[in-house]
N, C-alpha and C positions, 0 to 999 in steps of 0.2 A: 504494500500500500504505500509505501513510500519509497523514496529513493534517493534522491539526490543526495546524498546525505541530504540533498534536496530531493534527489531522485530517490535516495534511500527513503526519503519521506515518501516518495512515491511508492516506494516499496512498501509503503505503508501497509497496505493490506499485506503487502509483502510485509509491511510492517505489521499488519494485522497478523499476517500469518506469522510473520516473524514476530508476531504479537507477543507470544510469550517469550520473546527473544528467540534464541535458537532453540529454546525448549519446545517451541511449536513444531519444529521439524523433528523427525525421529532422532533421539539422542543416540550417540555411539554406544553400542553394547559393551558391557564390561567384558574385559578379557578373561577368558576362562577356557575350560577344556573345549576341544573341537566338538561342536554340536550344531545342528541346523538352526539358523536364525529365524525368529518369527517373521512371517510375511503375511500381508493382507491376503485374504482369500479373494479370488476373482469376483468382482461385483457383477459380472454379466456372464451369461452362458456362453461357452466357447465350444467349437467343434473338437473332434479328437486331435491328438498331437501329430499324427502322421497321415500321409496320403495313402491311397490304396496300394501303391506300388513301392512304398518306402519301408525298409526294415527298421524296426524300432532301435533306438540307441540309448543305452544307459548313460545318463549325463550327470556331471558333478554339480550342476547348478539347476535350481528351480526358478522359473520365470513366470510372472503373472502380470497381466495388464491391470492398471488401476481403473480404467474405464474404456469405453469404446473410443475409437478415433473419430473425431468430429470434423468434417471438412469445412473450410472457409476460404473464400476468395480474397486474397491479400491485395494490397496496393501495388505489388509487383506484378500483378496479373497472373499469379500462380495460385492454384488451389492447394492450400496447406492442410496436411493431416498431422496435427500436433497431438501426440499422445505419450504415455509414459509406461515403462516396464520396471517392475520390482524384481531384483535378481538376488538370490541367496545361494551361497556356496554351501552345499550339503556334504562336501567331501572332506577328507583329512589332508588334502593338498591345497597349495595355493593355486588359484585359477586366474589366469590372465586373459582378458577379452582381447582377441586379436582383431576381429572384424564382426560387424553385424550388418546383414543385408536385409532390407525390407522388400518383401515380395508381394505381388498382387496375387493373393490366393484364389481369386475368382477367375484369373486369366493365365493359367498354365505357369504360375509362379514367375511372371515377368518381373524383372528387377526394377524397383522404384527408386531406391536410394541405397548407398553404401557408406558405412562409417568404418574407418580404420585409423590406426596410429594416433596422431595428435588430435585429429578431428573427433575420434571416438572418446579420447580422454576428456575433451572439453565438454562432452555431453553426458558424462557419467559422474555421479556423485555417490561415493561410498559413504555408508553411515559410520564406518569405523575409521581407522587412521592409516589405511593402506594408501600407497601412492599410485596415482594413475588408475587405469581400469583393471585393477587387480583386487581380488577378494581372498583374504586368508580364510582358513577353515572356520565356518560359523558366521562369517561376515556377510553383509548384504548391502545393497545400494540401489540407486535408481538411474535408469537410462532414459534421457529425455530425447524423443525422436521427432523429426519433422520431415515427412516425405511430401514432396510437392509435385504437382502435375500441371500440365498445360490446361487452360480453362475449358478446352473442348475435348480433353481426353476422357475416356470412360472412367467412371468412378468405381473403384473396387468395392465389393460388398464385404470382403474380409481381407486381412493382411496375414502373412506368415513371415517367418524370420529364419535366415540361415546364419548360424553362429559358428565362428571359428575360435576355439579357445585353446590355451596351452596350460597343461597341468604340470606343476613343479613340485616334486616330492621334497620331503624334509632333507636337509643336508646331513651327510654322514657325521657321526660323532667326531669331535675335534681330535686330531692326532696330537697327543701330549708326549710323544717320544722325543728322542734326541733331536730330530729335525724340527720339531715344534711347528709343523705346517698344517694348514687346513686342507683336507682333500677337496677336490672340486665338487660342486653340487651335481647331482644326477642330471642328465639331460632332460629338457622339457619334452613332454609328449603332446602333440597336437591332436585335437579332436574336432570334428565338424559334424553338425547335426542341423536338421531343419524341422521347425515346428512352431510352437507358441502362436496360435491363431488369435487374432484380435479383430473383433467386429468393427465395421465402419457404419456409423450412424447414417440412416437415410433421411434424417430430419435436417432440412437446410438451415443455415445460419439465419437467425432472426434479423430483420432489417429495422434499424432504429434511426430516429432523428438524433442529431448531435446533442449532447448534454450541456454544451457551452456555446456561447456566441463569440464571434470575433476572430482575429487573425493571429498567426504565429504561435499556435498551441503545439507543444512538443509532446510526442507520445513517449512517456517515460516507462521503462521496464516493460516494453511491449512484446508481442509475439513476433516471430515464432521460432527461429533457428538459433537464437542466442540464449544462453542460460542466464537470465536476469533474476533478480530477487522474486519476481512474480513467476516466471516460467519454471524456475527450479524449486518452488515452494510446495513441499508435501507435508501434510499434517496428519498425525495420528491422534484422533480424538475418540474416546470410548472404544479404543481398540481397532478402529477402522481408519485406513489411510485414504486420504482424498487429496486432490490437487485443485483447490478452489480458484486459483488465480491464473490458470493456464492462459487465458486470453485477456487478463486485466490490463488496464492502462492507468498510469499516474500522469495526469495532465498538469503541466506547468506552462507558463507563457513567457515568451521573450518580448522585450520592449523594442522600440524603434532602433536601438543600437545593438540589438541581439544580445542583450544582457538579461539575467534572471531577476536582478534587483538593482535598486538605485538608492543608496543610503545605508545606514547601519544595518547589517544583516540580521542582527538580533531583534529588530523591529519588524513585525508582520506588515506594517504599513509601507515598508521599503519594497515590498513585492506588489507591483501595480495591480496584479490580478487578484489579490486578496480581497474578498468581499464581493466578487462578481456573482451574478445569478447562476445557480446550478439548475438545469432544466430537466424535466421529465423526458426521457428518451422515447417513451411509448405510452399509450393508454394503459391503464391498469388500476389495481386496487392496492393501497398501502397496507402491508401486513407486518411491518416492523419499523419502529422509530426509537432512536435514543437521542436525548438532548440533555444539556446541563453540564457537560464535561468542559473544563476550561481550555482556553487556547494555550498551546505550548510555546515555549521560547524557541525560535528558529536557531539552528546551528548545532543542536544535539538532540538525541533521542531521549525521551523521558524515562524515568525509572518507575518501577511498580506497575508496569502495564500488565493487564490481564486479558484473557480471551474476550471478556465482556467489554473492555475499554479500548482494545487495540484499534478498532475502526473509528474511534471517536464518535462525535455526533453524526448520526447517519440515518438513512431511510432505506427500506427494502420494499420494492413494488412488484407485486405479482402481475406480470405482463401476459400471462396466458400460455397454454400449451406446455406447462411444466417448467416455465422459465421465470426467473426473478432477477430484477435489476437492482444493483447495490450502489449507493452513492455515499461515500465515506469522507471523514475529516471536515465536516461542516462547522461553521461558526456556532457557538452556543447561543441559543435563543433565536436562531435564524430560521429554524424549520417551519415551513408553512403548511405542513401536512400532519395528520394524525392517523393512527391505525383505523382502517375502515373507510378512509376517504377514497373517492374515485378521482383519478387524475387523468389529464389528457396530455398528449405529447406537446411539449412547449411550456407547460405549467411550471412555475417556479417551485422547486423542492426546498431550497434553502440557499445559503450563501457559502461560497468556497472559503474554507478556513484552515486551521492548523491544529485540530484537536486529535487526541488519541496518540497512537504510536507513529509519530511523524517528526521530522526535523526541519521541515520547511512547508509553507503553504502549498497545497495542491488538491486536486480532486482525484480520488481513487474511484474508478468505475469498472464494474464487471457484471457479467450475466452468469447465473448459476442455475443448477437444477433443483434447488431447494431454498427455503426461506432463511436458513441459517448460514451466514457468510463463511464460517470456517468448517461447517459440516456438510458441505456440498461440493460438487465438482463443477469447475468452470465450463461454460458453454460458449461457442463462437457467436459472434455478432458482426454485422456490417452496418455502416452508416449510409443513409440515403445518398448523400452527396458531400464532398469536401474537395478542397483544392490543395494539392501538395506544393510546398515551397522549398523542398529539399530535405536533406537529412543532416542532423548534427553529427560532425565527424569525431568529436571527442567528448565522451560521456562525463569525464572528470570535470568539465566546465559546469555541468549541471549538478554534479554531486558536491561541488565546493560551495558551501553556504557560510563560510567563516571568513573569507577574505574581505578586508575593508571595502575594496572596490571589486565589483563583480567582473569576472572575466568575460570577454566577448566570445560567444559561441561560434565556432567555425561551422558554417552551413554549406554543404555541397548542393548548390542550386540545381544541379543537373540530375540528381537522383530522385526518383519517385515524384517528379514534379508534374504539375498540370492537373486537370479536372479528373476526379474519381467518382464513380457511382456504384453503390451497392458493393463496397469493398471495405475490408478491415485495414485501417492505417497501421503501419508496421513500426517496429522499435526505432525510436529516435527520429521518426519522420516529423517534419514541421508542417502543420496543416492549418488551413483557414476554414472556418465554419460559417462564413458569410456574415 
């Protein structure tokens, strides 16, 4: 939900998610004897692990999807399938992920995307302290995937995955003889297998009106192929792991000089977009409201944040078909809605603020499959229309909210520029909402 350090604010929900601080994400398991790590059960029915002509393979890892892959058309004119896999090492050996290939399971296992090497390491988050895409015995982690397709390509009905892993046995006991040398580790053993079906949702991304007005809004911690505080946020609540912020955005606004603030950064008034109207993105019924939490001082994340306060002052609106819109970090006393109110697209929900788990003013916005912001999975959405003004080339400019003078954001005006309709703005894109 928050980000910056401003975006970290953005990361806010990220913040929210990161709400309980890192406690919200699954904590590293205590080191102990090799044993299978607990992993969330698959939340959706999946087909069998192998095809009719495939011999079964005994594997050292167990892999589960957190949810269906949900397609969305991005501002790069690609259909993105952003989804997540939980991976647990059930063996007594170290397991290193060499490559993961996403396959179109509905079309003869055609290759959709491949991750290997550094690219794979960037998309993998171990819950323990292993380096890179390696899991020690009993460890687990999450792989965040984004397979993208041309807009006119047939959409898969299910995905499958080809894994190449290397198993590394324990090193032989140390030689304590006269030479005092360690024997070389045993050679790694490669293993390849195909399976892990993941369903692809047939529900199209919901089309929404923008939740803000004006120009030069930056998409902080956005989707899809970079692990931002939103995209990489997984939360285990009451024993179930979800990814609420998969498509979430932390909106901050650049001024005429492409700066985030002008004046002392500890003052919310230095951010010109502080206090602007936050608008309902769709017709719906208000099902959740929180108000009365104080504004936080920009420049640092607050202490004592809980699951209940991470989103700050906020509203949740049921927009139909199992979808709920979430508007977070609003100003105290600014909410114009109550539970049970009917709202229409364009109605004012409240004012953009800096409440909750945030270190700079911003609007955290996302759509989810339930009314509870941290106990739901994020769903894709697109905006009816917006104009791209480029992409910020250095995220640190947005996360620096402590410098006496705000740095000028470098914007590549050639990227993702021009009019967009029915698309999701992507990470660090600068957009005008009219």
